[in-house]
PQR file with spaces between the fields and no chain letter, atoms N, CA, C, O and H, PARSE charges and radii, in Angstrom:
ATOM       1  N    UNK     1       7.743  -10.409   -3.769 -0.4000 1.5000
ATOM       2  CA   UNK     1       7.606   -9.588   -2.577 -0.0000 2.0000
ATOM       3  C    UNK     1       7.032  -10.360   -1.434  0.5500 1.7000
ATOM       4  O    UNK     1       7.772  -10.846   -0.579 -0.5500 1.4000
ATOM       5  N    UNK     2       5.813  -10.478   -1.399 -0.4000 1.5000
ATOM       6  CA   UNK     2       5.137  -11.358   -0.309 -0.0000 2.0000
ATOM       7  C    UNK     2       4.880  -12.663   -0.866  0.5500 1.7000
ATOM       8  O    UNK     2       4.736  -12.783   -2.083 -0.5500 1.4000
ATOM       9  H    UNK     2       5.212  -10.083   -2.094  0.4000 1.0000
ATOM      10  N    UNK     3       4.808  -13.686   -0.062 -0.4000 1.5000
ATOM      11  CA   UNK     3       4.531  -15.063   -0.569 -0.0000 2.0000
ATOM      12  C    UNK     3       3.304  -15.139   -1.358  0.5500 1.7000
ATOM      13  O    UNK     3       3.193  -14.502   -2.406 -0.5500 1.4000
ATOM      14  H    UNK     3       4.925  -13.589    0.927  0.4000 1.0000
ATOM      15  N    UNK     4       2.262  -15.985   -0.843 -0.4000 1.5000
ATOM      16  CA   UNK     4       1.103  -16.085   -1.587 -0.0000 2.0000
ATOM      17  C    UNK     4      -0.079  -15.429   -0.819  0.5500 1.7000
ATOM      18  O    UNK     4      -1.239  -15.817   -0.964 -0.5500 1.4000
ATOM      19  H    UNK     4       2.353  -16.502    0.008  0.4000 1.0000
ATOM      20  N    UNK     5       0.266  -14.457   -0.029 -0.4000 1.5000
ATOM      21  CA   UNK     5      -0.852  -13.701    0.683 -0.0000 2.0000
ATOM      22  C    UNK     5      -1.522  -12.829   -0.350  0.5500 1.7000
ATOM      23  O    UNK     5      -0.836  -12.051   -1.013 -0.5500 1.4000
ATOM      24  H    UNK     5       1.208  -14.142    0.089  0.4000 1.0000
ATOM      25  N    UNK     6      -2.790  -12.915   -0.516 -0.4000 1.5000
ATOM      26  CA   UNK     6      -3.518  -12.085   -1.560 -0.0000 2.0000
ATOM      27  C    UNK     6      -4.057  -10.712   -0.940  0.5500 1.7000
ATOM      28  O    UNK     6      -4.199   -9.683   -1.600 -0.5500 1.4000
ATOM      29  H    UNK     6      -3.347  -13.546    0.023  0.4000 1.0000
ATOM      30  N    UNK     7      -4.323  -10.837    0.353 -0.4000 1.5000
ATOM      31  CA   UNK     7      -4.731   -9.532    1.061 -0.0000 2.0000
ATOM      32  C    UNK     7      -3.762   -9.215    2.200  0.5500 1.7000
ATOM      33  O    UNK     7      -3.449  -10.035    3.064 -0.5500 1.4000
ATOM      34  H    UNK     7      -4.207  -11.673    0.890  0.4000 1.0000
ATOM      35  N    UNK     8      -3.326   -7.994    2.135 -0.4000 1.5000
ATOM      36  CA   UNK     8      -2.348   -7.518    3.070 -0.0000 2.0000
ATOM      37  C    UNK     8      -2.890   -6.550    4.171  0.5500 1.7000
ATOM      38  O    UNK     8      -3.748   -5.706    3.911 -0.5500 1.4000
ATOM      39  H    UNK     8      -3.580   -7.328    1.434  0.4000 1.0000
ATOM      40  N    UNK     9      -2.385   -6.702    5.326 -0.4000 1.5000
ATOM      41  CA   UNK     9      -2.763   -5.884    6.416 -0.0000 2.0000
ATOM      42  C    UNK     9      -1.935   -4.576    6.309  0.5500 1.7000
ATOM      43  O    UNK     9      -0.997   -4.428    5.525 -0.5500 1.4000
ATOM      44  H    UNK     9      -1.688   -7.387    5.537  0.4000 1.0000
ATOM      45  N    UNK    10      -2.391   -3.631    7.198 -0.4000 1.5000
ATOM      46  CA   UNK    10      -1.613   -2.342    7.170 -0.0000 2.0000
ATOM      47  C    UNK    10      -0.168   -2.589    7.581  0.5500 1.7000
ATOM      48  O    UNK    10       0.702   -1.925    7.018 -0.5500 1.4000
ATOM      49  H    UNK    10      -3.152   -3.752    7.835  0.4000 1.0000
ATOM      50  N    UNK    11       0.164   -3.464    8.492 -0.4000 1.5000
ATOM      51  CA   UNK    11       1.423   -3.697    8.892 -0.0000 2.0000
ATOM      52  C    UNK    11       2.207   -4.329    7.672  0.5500 1.7000
ATOM      53  O    UNK    11       3.370   -4.003    7.435 -0.5500 1.4000
ATOM      54  H    UNK    11      -0.543   -4.003    8.950  0.4000 1.0000
ATOM      55  N    UNK    12       1.551   -5.201    6.952 -0.4000 1.5000
ATOM      56  CA   UNK    12       2.388   -5.751    5.764 -0.0000 2.0000
ATOM      57  C    UNK    12       2.562   -4.767    4.701  0.5500 1.7000
ATOM      58  O    UNK    12       3.650   -4.698    4.128 -0.5500 1.4000
ATOM      59  H    UNK    12       0.606   -5.466    7.144  0.4000 1.0000
ATOM      60  N    UNK    13       1.578   -3.985    4.377 -0.4000 1.5000
ATOM      61  CA   UNK    13       1.753   -2.895    3.451 -0.0000 2.0000
ATOM      62  C    UNK    13       2.858   -1.900    3.869  0.5500 1.7000
ATOM      63  O    UNK    13       3.701   -1.477    3.078 -0.5500 1.4000
ATOM      64  H    UNK    13       0.695   -4.041    4.842  0.4000 1.0000
ATOM      65  N    UNK    14       2.789   -1.563    5.154 -0.4000 1.5000
ATOM      66  CA   UNK    14       3.914   -0.612    5.685 -0.0000 2.0000
ATOM      67  C    UNK    14       5.307   -1.276    5.502  0.5500 1.7000
ATOM      68  O    UNK    14       6.279   -0.630    5.111 -0.5500 1.4000
ATOM      69  H    UNK    14       2.104   -1.906    5.796  0.4000 1.0000
ATOM      70  N    UNK    15       5.351   -2.532    5.789 -0.4000 1.5000
ATOM      71  CA   UNK    15       6.685   -3.236    5.644 -0.0000 2.0000
ATOM      72  C    UNK    15       7.164   -3.287    4.222  0.5500 1.7000
ATOM      73  O    UNK    15       8.362   -3.190    3.957 -0.5500 1.4000
ATOM      74  H    UNK    15       4.561   -3.057    6.106  0.4000 1.0000
ATOM      75  N    UNK    16       6.181   -3.448    3.250 -0.4000 1.5000
ATOM      76  CA   UNK    16       6.451   -3.545    1.909 -0.0000 2.0000
ATOM      77  C    UNK    16       6.973   -2.162    1.401  0.5500 1.7000
ATOM      78  O    UNK    16       7.832   -2.093    0.521 -0.5500 1.4000
ATOM      79  H    UNK    16       5.208   -3.527    3.465  0.4000 1.0000
ATOM      80  N    UNK    17       6.434   -1.099    1.977 -0.4000 1.5000
ATOM      81  CA   UNK    17       6.900    0.271    1.639 -0.0000 2.0000
ATOM      82  C    UNK    17       8.061    0.746    2.409  0.5500 1.7000
ATOM      83  O    UNK    17       8.531    1.862    2.190 -0.5500 1.4000
ATOM      84  H    UNK    17       5.737   -1.156    2.691  0.4000 1.0000
ATOM      85  N    UNK    18       8.581   -0.098    3.361 -0.4000 1.5000
ATOM      86  CA   UNK    18       9.690    0.316    4.187 -0.0000 2.0000
ATOM      87  C    UNK    18       9.377    1.506    5.134  0.5500 1.7000
ATOM      88  O    UNK    18      10.169    2.439    5.266 -0.5500 1.4000
ATOM      89  H    UNK    18       8.199   -1.005    3.540  0.4000 1.0000
ATOM      90  N    UNK    19       8.273    1.439    5.740 -0.4000 1.5000
ATOM      91  CA   UNK    19       7.839    2.446    6.727 -0.0000 2.0000
ATOM      92  C    UNK    19       7.140    1.882    7.923  0.5500 1.7000
ATOM      93  O    UNK    19       6.818    0.694    7.919 -0.5500 1.4000
ATOM      94  H    UNK    19       7.630    0.681    5.633  0.4000 1.0000
ATOM      95  N    UNK    20       6.897    2.615    8.897 -0.4000 1.5000
ATOM      96  CA   UNK    20       6.152    2.158    9.999 -0.0000 2.0000
ATOM      97  C    UNK    20       4.689    2.330    9.701  0.5500 1.7000
ATOM      98  O    UNK    20       4.339    3.132    8.835 -0.5500 1.4000
ATOM      99  H    UNK    20       7.158    3.580    8.901  0.4000 1.0000
ATOM     100  N    UNK    21       3.793    1.595   10.399 -0.4000 1.5000
ATOM     101  CA   UNK    21       2.434    1.640   10.245 -0.0000 2.0000
ATOM     102  C    UNK    21       1.898    3.102   10.424  0.5500 1.7000
ATOM     103  O    UNK    21       1.015    3.576    9.708 -0.5500 1.4000
ATOM     104  H    UNK    21       4.077    0.944   11.102  0.4000 1.0000
ATOM     105  N    UNK    22       2.501    3.753   11.422 -0.4000 1.5000
ATOM     106  CA   UNK    22       2.038    5.130   11.745 -0.0000 2.0000
ATOM     107  C    UNK    22       2.354    6.041   10.552  0.5500 1.7000
ATOM     108  O    UNK    22       1.535    6.874   10.164 -0.5500 1.4000
ATOM     109  H    UNK    22       3.218    3.368   12.004  0.4000 1.0000
ATOM     110  N    UNK    23       3.526    5.878    9.988 -0.4000 1.5000
ATOM     111  CA   UNK    23       3.979    6.695    8.846 -0.0000 2.0000
ATOM     112  C    UNK    23       3.038    6.379    7.572  0.5500 1.7000
ATOM     113  O    UNK    23       2.607    7.250    6.816 -0.5500 1.4000
ATOM     114  H    UNK    23       4.192    5.202   10.303  0.4000 1.0000
ATOM     115  N    UNK    24       2.793    5.023    7.456 -0.4000 1.5000
ATOM     116  CA   UNK    24       1.891    4.672    6.335 -0.0000 2.0000
ATOM     117  C    UNK    24       0.597    5.394    6.481  0.5500 1.7000
ATOM     118  O    UNK    24       0.220    6.049    5.509 -0.5500 1.4000
ATOM     119  H    UNK    24       3.143    4.315    8.070  0.4000 1.0000
ATOM     120  N    UNK    25      -0.134    5.369    7.551 -0.4000 1.5000
ATOM     121  CA   UNK    25      -1.322    6.115    7.768 -0.0000 2.0000
ATOM     122  C    UNK    25      -1.285    7.607    7.486  0.5500 1.7000
ATOM     123  O    UNK    25      -2.203    8.225    6.947 -0.5500 1.4000
ATOM     124  H    UNK    25       0.173    4.837    8.341  0.4000 1.0000
ATOM     125  N    UNK    26      -0.087    8.149    7.919 -0.4000 1.5000
ATOM     126  CA   UNK    26       0.121    9.607    7.521 -0.0000 2.0000
ATOM     127  C    UNK    26       0.322    9.836    6.200  0.5500 1.7000
ATOM     128  O    UNK    26      -0.102   10.865    5.673 -0.5500 1.4000
ATOM     129  H    UNK    26       0.659    7.647    8.357  0.4000 1.0000
ATOM     130  N    UNK    27       1.017    8.863    5.498 -0.4000 1.5000
ATOM     131  CA   UNK    27       1.221    8.987    3.986 -0.0000 2.0000
ATOM     132  C    UNK    27      -0.128    8.882    3.224  0.5500 1.7000
ATOM     133  O    UNK    27      -0.284    9.489    2.164 -0.5500 1.4000
ATOM     134  H    UNK    27       1.362    8.027    5.926  0.4000 1.0000
ATOM     135  N    UNK    28      -1.098    8.112    3.766 -0.4000 1.5000
ATOM     136  CA   UNK    28      -2.371    8.061    3.110 -0.0000 2.0000
ATOM     137  C    UNK    28      -3.074    9.327    3.097  0.5500 1.7000
ATOM     138  O    UNK    28      -3.896    9.525    2.202 -0.5500 1.4000
ATOM     139  H    UNK    28      -0.971    7.618    4.626  0.4000 1.0000
ATOM     140  N    UNK    29      -2.854   10.205    3.974 -0.4000 1.5000
ATOM     141  CA   UNK    29      -3.540   11.474    4.091 -0.0000 2.0000
ATOM     142  C    UNK    29      -2.869   12.531    3.147  0.5500 1.7000
ATOM     143  O    UNK    29      -3.464   13.585    2.922 -0.5500 1.4000
ATOM     144  H    UNK    29      -2.186   10.045    4.701  0.4000 1.0000
ATOM     145  N    UNK    30      -1.627   12.271    2.581 -0.4000 1.5000
ATOM     146  CA   UNK    30      -0.957   13.233    1.759 -0.0000 2.0000
ATOM     147  C    UNK    30      -1.536   13.177    0.298  0.5500 1.7000
ATOM     148  O    UNK    30      -2.311   12.273   -0.016 -0.5500 1.4000
ATOM     149  H    UNK    30      -1.144   11.415    2.763  0.4000 1.0000
ATOM     150  N    UNK    31      -1.166   14.118   -0.560 -0.4000 1.5000
ATOM     151  CA   UNK    31      -1.501   14.048   -1.947 -0.0000 2.0000
ATOM     152  C    UNK    31      -1.048   12.761   -2.606  0.5500 1.7000
ATOM     153  O    UNK    31      -1.788   12.110   -3.344 -0.5500 1.4000
ATOM     154  H    UNK    31      -0.537   14.852   -0.305  0.4000 1.0000
ATOM     155  N    UNK    32       0.178   12.426   -2.316 -0.4000 1.5000
ATOM     156  CA   UNK    32       0.718   11.094   -2.973 -0.0000 2.0000
ATOM     157  C    UNK    32      -0.139   10.031   -2.533  0.5500 1.7000
ATOM     158  O    UNK    32      -0.554    9.197   -3.337 -0.5500 1.4000
ATOM     159  H    UNK    32       0.779   12.955   -1.717  0.4000 1.0000
ATOM     160  N    UNK    33      -0.447    9.997   -1.257 -0.4000 1.5000
ATOM     161  CA   UNK    33      -1.311    8.857   -0.675 -0.0000 2.0000
ATOM     162  C    UNK    33      -2.637    8.693   -1.369  0.5500 1.7000
ATOM     163  O    UNK    33      -3.246    7.623   -1.361 -0.5500 1.4000
ATOM     164  H    UNK    33      -0.110   10.675   -0.603  0.4000 1.0000
ATOM     165  N    UNK    34      -3.070    9.788   -1.971 -0.4000 1.5000
ATOM     166  CA   UNK    34      -4.409    9.711   -2.525 -0.0000 2.0000
ATOM     167  C    UNK    34      -4.372    8.828   -3.844  0.5500 1.7000
ATOM     168  O    UNK    34      -5.428    8.401   -4.312 -0.5500 1.4000
ATOM     169  H    UNK    34      -2.576   10.657   -1.977  0.4000 1.0000
ATOM     170  N    UNK    35      -3.243    8.578   -4.396 -0.4000 1.5000
ATOM     171  CA   UNK    35      -3.131    7.755   -5.431 -0.0000 2.0000
ATOM     172  C    UNK    35      -2.947    6.391   -5.151  0.5500 1.7000
ATOM     173  O    UNK    35      -2.933    5.578   -6.074 -0.5500 1.4000
ATOM     174  H    UNK    35      -2.385    8.925   -4.016  0.4000 1.0000
ATOM     175  N    UNK    36      -2.790    6.013   -3.856 -0.4000 1.5000
ATOM     176  CA   UNK    36      -2.579    4.717   -3.365 -0.0000 2.0000
ATOM     177  C    UNK    36      -3.823    3.896   -3.430  0.5500 1.7000
ATOM     178  O    UNK    36      -4.894    4.410   -3.105 -0.5500 1.4000
ATOM     179  H    UNK    36      -2.802    6.674   -3.106  0.4000 1.0000
ATOM     180  N    UNK    37      -3.754    2.578   -3.854 -0.4000 1.5000
ATOM     181  CA   UNK    37      -5.037    1.724   -3.901 -0.0000 2.0000
ATOM     182  C    UNK    37      -5.849    1.777   -2.638  0.5500 1.7000
ATOM     183  O    UNK    37      -5.331    1.698   -1.524 -0.5500 1.4000
ATOM     184  H    UNK    37      -2.884    2.160   -4.118  0.4000 1.0000
ATOM     185  N    UNK    38      -7.130    1.912   -2.846 -0.4000 1.5000
ATOM     186  CA   UNK    38      -8.030    1.845   -1.644 -0.0000 2.0000
ATOM     187  C    UNK    38      -8.118    0.448   -1.067  0.5500 1.7000
ATOM     188  O    UNK    38      -8.045   -0.548   -1.787 -0.5500 1.4000
ATOM     189  H    UNK    38      -7.551    1.977   -3.751  0.4000 1.0000
ATOM     190  N    UNK    39      -8.278    0.390    0.267 -0.4000 1.5000
ATOM     191  CA   UNK    39      -8.390   -0.881    0.866 -0.0000 2.0000
ATOM     192  C    UNK    39      -9.830   -1.491    0.778  0.5500 1.7000
ATOM     193  O    UNK    39     -10.813   -0.782    0.564 -0.5500 1.4000
ATOM     194  H    UNK    39      -8.337    1.199    0.852  0.4000 1.0000
ATOM     195  N    UNK    40      -9.891   -2.712    0.937 -0.4000 1.5000
ATOM     196  CA   UNK    40     -11.182   -3.406    1.084 -0.0000 2.0000
ATOM     197  C    UNK    40     -11.608   -3.397    2.559  0.5500 1.7000
ATOM     198  O    UNK    40     -10.804   -3.581    3.473 -0.5500 1.4000
ATOM     199  H    UNK    40      -9.092   -3.288    1.111  0.4000 1.0000
ATOM     200  N    UNK    41     -12.910   -3.173    2.738 -0.4000 1.5000
ATOM     201  CA   UNK    41     -13.447   -3.154    4.020 -0.0000 2.0000
ATOM     202  C    UNK    41     -14.057   -4.543    4.186  0.5500 1.7000
ATOM     203  O    UNK    41     -14.976   -4.904    3.451 -0.5500 1.4000
ATOM     204  H    UNK    41     -13.564   -3.023    1.996  0.4000 1.0000
ATOM     205  N    UNK    42     -13.565   -5.313    5.128 -0.4000 1.5000
ATOM     206  CA   UNK    42     -14.001   -6.717    5.333 -0.0000 2.0000
ATOM     207  C    UNK    42     -15.033   -6.767    6.450  0.5500 1.7000
ATOM     208  O    UNK    42     -15.974   -7.558    6.385 -0.5500 1.4000
ATOM     209  H    UNK    42     -12.819   -5.020    5.726  0.4000 1.0000
ATOM     210  N    UNK    43     -14.873   -5.949    7.456 -0.4000 1.5000
ATOM     211  CA   UNK    43     -15.805   -5.845    8.540 -0.0000 2.0000
ATOM     212  C    UNK    43     -15.474   -4.499    9.381  0.5500 1.7000
ATOM     213  O    UNK    43     -14.573   -3.731    9.044 -0.5500 1.4000
ATOM     214  H    UNK    43     -14.109   -5.307    7.509  0.4000 1.0000
ATOM     215  N    UNK    44     -16.174   -4.329   10.340 -0.4000 1.5000
ATOM     216  CA   UNK    44     -15.902   -3.101   11.195 -0.0000 2.0000
ATOM     217  C    UNK    44     -14.438   -3.173   11.578  0.5500 1.7000
ATOM     218  O    UNK    44     -13.923   -4.106   12.194 -0.5500 1.4000
ATOM     219  H    UNK    44     -16.906   -4.953   10.614  0.4000 1.0000
ATOM     220  N    UNK    45     -13.813   -2.060   11.135 -0.4000 1.5000
ATOM     221  CA   UNK    45     -12.435   -1.816   11.530 -0.0000 2.0000
ATOM     222  C    UNK    45     -11.496   -2.878   10.965  0.5500 1.7000
ATOM     223  O    UNK    45     -10.383   -3.025   11.470 -0.5500 1.4000
ATOM     224  H    UNK    45     -14.231   -1.302   10.635  0.4000 1.0000
ATOM     225  N    UNK    46     -11.878   -3.580    9.996 -0.4000 1.5000
ATOM     226  CA   UNK    46     -10.952   -4.517    9.366 -0.0000 2.0000
ATOM     227  C    UNK    46     -10.779   -4.187    7.862  0.5500 1.7000
ATOM     228  O    UNK    46     -11.708   -4.338    7.068 -0.5500 1.4000
ATOM     229  H    UNK    46     -12.782   -3.461    9.586  0.4000 1.0000
ATOM     230  N    UNK    47      -9.640   -3.762    7.525 -0.4000 1.5000
ATOM     231  CA   UNK    47      -9.341   -3.353    6.157 -0.0000 2.0000
ATOM     232  C    UNK    47      -8.128   -4.228    5.668  0.5500 1.7000
ATOM     233  O    UNK    47      -7.260   -4.637    6.439 -0.5500 1.4000
ATOM     234  H    UNK    47      -8.886   -3.639    8.170  0.4000 1.0000
ATOM     235  N    UNK    48      -8.148   -4.465    4.396 -0.4000 1.5000
ATOM     236  CA   UNK    48      -7.061   -5.217    3.729 -0.0000 2.0000
ATOM     237  C    UNK    48      -6.881   -4.659    2.337  0.5500 1.7000
ATOM     238  O    UNK    48      -7.848   -4.300    1.665 -0.5500 1.4000
ATOM     239  H    UNK    48      -8.853   -4.133    3.770  0.4000 1.0000
ATOM     240  N    UNK    49      -5.581   -4.586    1.891 -0.4000 1.5000
ATOM     241  CA   UNK    49      -5.179   -4.121    0.595 -0.0000 2.0000
ATOM     242  C    UNK    49      -4.912   -5.375   -0.318  0.5500 1.7000
ATOM     243  O    UNK    49      -4.385   -6.391    0.136 -0.5500 1.4000
ATOM     244  H    UNK    49      -4.795   -4.878    2.437  0.4000 1.0000
ATOM     245  N    UNK    50      -5.269   -5.259   -1.514 -0.4000 1.5000
ATOM     246  CA   UNK    50      -5.007   -6.325   -2.442 -0.0000 2.0000
ATOM     247  C    UNK    50      -3.541   -6.251   -2.820  0.5500 1.7000
ATOM     248  O    UNK    50      -3.010   -5.189   -3.144 -0.5500 1.4000
ATOM     249  H    UNK    50      -5.698   -4.434   -1.883  0.4000 1.0000
ATOM     250  N    UNK    51      -2.898   -7.421   -2.769 -0.4000 1.5000
ATOM     251  CA   UNK    51      -1.388   -7.420   -2.927 -0.0000 2.0000
ATOM     252  C    UNK    51      -1.068   -6.912   -4.424  0.5500 1.7000
ATOM     253  O    UNK    51      -0.181   -6.094   -4.669 -0.5500 1.4000
ATOM     254  H    UNK    51      -3.330   -8.284   -2.506  0.4000 1.0000
ATOM     255  N    UNK    52      -1.815   -7.439   -5.289 -0.4000 1.5000
ATOM     256  CA   UNK    52      -1.499   -7.147   -6.762 -0.0000 2.0000
ATOM     257  C    UNK    52      -1.580   -5.563   -7.068  0.5500 1.7000
ATOM     258  O    UNK    52      -0.785   -4.976   -7.802 -0.5500 1.4000
ATOM     259  H    UNK    52      -2.535   -8.103   -5.090  0.4000 1.0000
ATOM     260  N    UNK    53      -2.601   -4.996   -6.432 -0.4000 1.5000
ATOM     261  CA   UNK    53      -2.866   -3.553   -6.616 -0.0000 2.0000
ATOM     262  C    UNK    53      -1.665   -2.747   -5.949  0.5500 1.7000
ATOM     263  O    UNK    53      -1.163   -1.801   -6.555 -0.5500 1.4000
ATOM     264  H    UNK    53      -3.247   -5.473   -5.836  0.4000 1.0000
ATOM     265  N    UNK    54      -1.217   -3.133   -4.704 -0.4000 1.5000
ATOM     266  CA   UNK    54      -0.186   -2.503   -4.065 -0.0000 2.0000
ATOM     267  C    UNK    54       1.147   -2.602   -4.809  0.5500 1.7000
ATOM     268  O    UNK    54       1.910   -1.646   -4.946 -0.5500 1.4000
ATOM     269  H    UNK    54      -1.625   -3.902   -4.212  0.4000 1.0000
ATOM     270  N    UNK    55       1.377   -3.890   -5.298 -0.4000 1.5000
ATOM     271  CA   UNK    55       2.665   -4.128   -6.186 -0.0000 2.0000
ATOM     272  C    UNK    55       2.653   -3.294   -7.478  0.5500 1.7000
ATOM     273  O    UNK    55       3.686   -2.782   -7.908 -0.5500 1.4000
ATOM     274  H    UNK    55       0.758   -4.667   -5.187  0.4000 1.0000
ATOM     275  N    UNK    56       1.421   -3.164   -8.109 -0.4000 1.5000
ATOM     276  CA   UNK    56       1.291   -2.383   -9.276 -0.0000 2.0000
ATOM     277  C    UNK    56       1.538   -0.958   -9.035  0.5500 1.7000
ATOM     278  O    UNK    56       2.113   -0.286   -9.891 -0.5500 1.4000
ATOM     279  H    UNK    56       0.582   -3.579   -7.759  0.4000 1.0000
ATOM     280  N    UNK    57       1.119   -0.427   -7.862 -0.4000 1.5000
ATOM     281  CA   UNK    57       1.292    0.927   -7.445 -0.0000 2.0000
ATOM     282  C    UNK    57       2.847    1.189   -7.242  0.5500 1.7000
ATOM     283  O    UNK    57       3.406    2.136   -7.796 -0.5500 1.4000
ATOM     284  H    UNK    57       0.652   -0.974   -7.167  0.4000 1.0000
ATOM     285  N    UNK    58       3.465    0.355   -6.473 -0.4000 1.5000
ATOM     286  CA   UNK    58       4.909    0.456   -6.284 -0.0000 2.0000
ATOM     287  C    UNK    58       5.709    0.469   -7.542  0.5500 1.7000
ATOM     288  O    UNK    58       6.648    1.254   -7.672 -0.5500 1.4000
ATOM     289  H    UNK    58       3.012   -0.414   -6.023  0.4000 1.0000
ATOM     290  N    UNK    59       5.346   -0.425   -8.526 -0.4000 1.5000
ATOM     291  CA   UNK    59       5.996   -0.538   -9.724 -0.0000 2.0000
ATOM     292  C    UNK    59       5.799    0.785  -10.556  0.5500 1.7000
ATOM     293  O    UNK    59       6.728    1.238  -11.224 -0.5500 1.4000
ATOM     294  H    UNK    59       4.583   -1.063   -8.420  0.4000 1.0000
ATOM     295  N    UNK    60       4.609    1.371  -10.500 -0.4000 1.5000
ATOM     296  CA   UNK    60       4.268    2.584  -11.164 -0.0000 2.0000
ATOM     297  C    UNK    60       5.137    3.740  -10.615  0.5500 1.7000
ATOM     298  O    UNK    60       5.623    4.594  -11.356 -0.5500 1.4000
ATOM     299  H    UNK    60       3.854    1.003   -9.958  0.4000 1.0000
ATOM     300  N    UNK    61       5.307    3.717   -9.239 -0.4000 1.5000
ATOM     301  CA   UNK    61       6.168    4.853   -8.687 -0.0000 2.0000
ATOM     302  C    UNK    61       7.592    4.670   -9.002  0.5500 1.7000
ATOM     303  O    UNK    61       8.320    5.641   -9.213 -0.5500 1.4000
ATOM     304  H    UNK    61       4.912    3.023   -8.638  0.4000 1.0000
ATOM     305  N    UNK    62       8.018    3.443   -9.041 -0.4000 1.5000
ATOM     306  CA   UNK    62       9.460    3.252   -9.501 -0.0000 2.0000
ATOM     307  C    UNK    62       9.698    3.671  -10.934  0.5500 1.7000
ATOM     308  O    UNK    62      10.739    4.239  -11.264 -0.5500 1.4000
ATOM     309  H    UNK    62       7.427    2.655   -8.870  0.4000 1.0000
ATOM     310  N    UNK    63       8.695    3.378  -11.807 -0.4000 1.5000
ATOM     311  CA   UNK    63       8.811    3.775  -13.150 -0.0000 2.0000
ATOM     312  C    UNK    63       8.762    5.327  -13.280  0.5500 1.7000
ATOM     313  O    UNK    63       9.425    5.921  -14.130 -0.5500 1.4000
ATOM     314  H    UNK    63       7.849    2.917  -11.539  0.4000 1.0000
ATOM     315  N    UNK    64       8.001    5.906  -12.456 -0.4000 1.5000
ATOM     316  CA   UNK    64       7.852    7.473  -12.506 -0.0000 2.0000
ATOM     317  C    UNK    64       9.196    8.054  -12.070  0.5500 1.7000
ATOM     318  O    UNK    64       9.608    9.058  -12.650 -0.5500 1.4000
ATOM     319  H    UNK    64       7.463    5.423  -11.765  0.4000 1.0000
ATOM     320  N    UNK    65       9.902    7.499  -11.096 -0.4000 1.5000
ATOM     321  CA   UNK    65      11.212    8.019  -10.660 -0.0000 2.0000
ATOM     322  C    UNK    65      12.269    7.854  -11.760  0.5500 1.7000
ATOM     323  O    UNK    65      13.083    8.747  -11.996 -0.5500 1.4000
ATOM     324  H    UNK    65       9.566    6.683  -10.625  0.4000 1.0000
ATOM     325  N    UNK    66      12.237    6.689  -12.428 -0.4000 1.5000
ATOM     326  CA   UNK    66      13.144    6.452  -13.475 -0.0000 2.0000
ATOM     327  C    UNK    66      12.947    7.408  -14.650  0.5500 1.7000
ATOM     328  O    UNK    66      13.938    7.864  -15.221 -0.5500 1.4000
ATOM     329  H    UNK    66      11.576    5.963  -12.236  0.4000 1.0000
ATOM     330  N    UNK    67      11.785    7.712  -15.012 -0.4000 1.5000
ATOM     331  CA   UNK    67      11.477    8.708  -16.092 -0.0000 2.0000
ATOM     332  C    UNK    67      11.924   10.093  -15.819  0.5500 1.7000
ATOM     333  O    UNK    67      12.357   10.791  -16.736 -0.5500 1.4000
ATOM     334  H    UNK    67      10.980    7.342  -14.549  0.4000 1.0000
ATOM     335  N    UNK    68      11.834   10.551  -14.522 -0.4000 1.5000
ATOM     336  CA   UNK    68      12.136   11.962  -14.097 -0.0000 2.0000
ATOM     337  C    UNK    68      13.537   12.135  -14.144  0.5500 1.7000
ATOM     338  O    UNK    68      14.037   13.217  -13.838 -0.5500 1.4000
ATOM     339  H    UNK    68      11.481    9.984  -13.777  0.4000 1.0000
């Protein structure tokens, strides 16, 4: 998916999910978004998501769709 970036910005996560950054933040406020991995707070207003956690979540969502 991503090269060797271990921490992803909101823009990178949104691109990985094929949505805009604004839509990504709206998604995080939904019930489905509550299952999304929590970001790491690196400093004031600087958050990053762990790539492996995001990829694991995406894979889990794909498997859930296949089972339904």
